[in-house]
C-alpha positions in Angstrom: 104.8 70.4 75.2 106.3 73.1 77.6 107.1 76.7 76.2 110.6 77.4 76.0 112.4 80.0 77.9 112.0 82.6 75.4 108.0 82.2 74.9 107.6 81.9 78.6 109.6 85.4 79.0 107.5 86.7 76.1 104.1 86.0 78.0 105.8 87.4 81.4 106.2 90.6 79.6 102.8 91.0 77.9 101.2 90.5 81.5 103.5 93.1 82.7 102.6 95.6 80.3 98.9 94.5 80.6 99.4 95.6 84.4 100.8 98.6 84.0 98.0 99.9 81.1 95.6 98.6 83.7 97.2 100.5 86.4 97.4 103.4 84.6 94.3 103.5 83.4 92.7 102.8 87.1 94.7 106.1 88.3 93.2 108.2 86.1 89.7 106.9 87.0 90.8 107.4 90.7 91.9 111.1 90.0 88.3 111.5 88.0 85.8 109.9 90.1 86.9 109.3 93.9 85.3 112.3 95.2 82.2 110.4 94.3 83.0 107.3 96.1 82.1 105.8 99.7 84.7 105.1 102.2 84.1 101.1 101.3 84.9 101.9 97.7 88.1 103.5 98.5 89.1 100.7 100.3 88.0 98.3 97.6 90.1 100.0 95.3 93.1 100.1 97.4 92.7 96.7 98.1 92.6 95.9 94.0 95.9 98.3 93.9 97.6 96.1 96.5 96.7 93.0 94.6 97.6 94.3 91.6 101.1 95.5 92.4 101.8 92.2 94.7 101.1 90.4 91.1 103.0 93.0 89.4 106.2 92.5 91.6 105.8 88.7 91.0 105.8 88.8 87.3 109.0 91.3 87.5 110.9 88.6 89.6 109.4 85.6 87.3 111.0 87.9 84.2 114.3 88.6 86.0 114.7 84.5 86.6 113.7 83.9 83.1 116.3 86.4 81.6 119.0 85.0 83.8 118.0 81.7 82.5 118.5 82.7 79.3 121.6 84.9 79.2 124.7 82.9 78.4 
C-alpha cells in the first residue's frame, strides 16, 4: 500500500534531520582530527561531504514538492 503524501513528507523530514545531524557531527570531527589526516583522507572526506550535500538538496526539493502537493 503506498504511503500517503503526509507519510512521505514525514519520512523526508526525518531523513533531512539525520543528514543535518550527520553533517554537524562530521564537521566537528573534521575540526578535531583533520590535522592528523593525509591528503587522501581529506579528499575522501570532501567527497563524502559533497555526496551528502547533494542528497540533502534532493531531499529538500522533495520536501518542497510534497508540501506544495499537500497545500490546498
